N, C-alpha and C positions, 0 to 999 in steps of 0.2 A: 439208173442199177439195171439191165436186162435183162427179163426171162430170159432162161434158157427151156427149151421144148425137146424132149425126150420119146423117141417112138417108142412105142412097147405093144407089149401081144396079148389083147387081150377077149378072155373067151365070153362067146353071150347066147345070149337065150332067144331065141324068135317068135315073138309072140303070134297071138292066133291074126293080126295083122302083116304080120312078115319084120315090123319092125327089131332091130338086134336092142337089147339090153345087157349092158356091157352083169358078168358073170361073176369073171378071175380075173383079175392084173397082175402080171410080172412085172418084176426088179428085175433083173439079168435070169437067171431059172428061178427064181423065188416066186410061188404065188400067193397072190392075196385074195382071201374071196372076198367077192362085197356083198356087207351085211346089211346093206340101204344101198337104196335114191333115193339123194334125197331131192334132188330141181334136175331137170334138160332144160333143154331148151336149141334152139333151130338155128342159124346164122344162112346169111346166102350156099354156104360150100361145103359149111361143116354143122354138125351135130355136137352137140356140152354135154356131159356128166359128170354133178357133183355126186357125188358115192361117198359113204364111208365103210372104212375097209374092216375088216375083224381083228384088224390090229389097232381099229381107234381110229388109223386115219383118216384125214379128210379128203381127195383128193376129186382133182377137174378132169375130167377126160374129154378130148378134141375125136372124131373120128372123121377121115376126109371120106365123104360116104363115095367119091366118085372112083378116088385112089384106092379106098380099102385100106388108111392106112389109120392106127392108130397112132395119138399123142398124148404124154402125162404133161397136162398145162401149170399143173400148180398141184402143190402138197403141203397139207395142214398135220403136224404130228400130233396125239394125243396129245392134248394137258399144253402145250405150246403154239407158237405166234404162227400167219399163215408166213410158207419159201415157196421160192419158185420150184420149180422144176430138178432147176442145178445146183439145190442142195445149201443155195448159200442167204443165211437169215434178215433177219431186217436193219 
């Protein structure tokens, strides 16, 4: 199974060091507020954030800093197993 990566719009808060932290992401026109940032990590070309949305779902967002592009890499609905961003289940 190959994962589908979806470009998404993300609104951020820039902290005192200027690092952007996701505060809201969008599925089409539907906004989902970020209730909690659970984890974040760096890769050579991207920053990753694992967040819980106000809908109870988990999301992994990837930010290409150089291109300023946000992508949804994975989501997990509340009370269900992990799914790739294309919506196909396990």
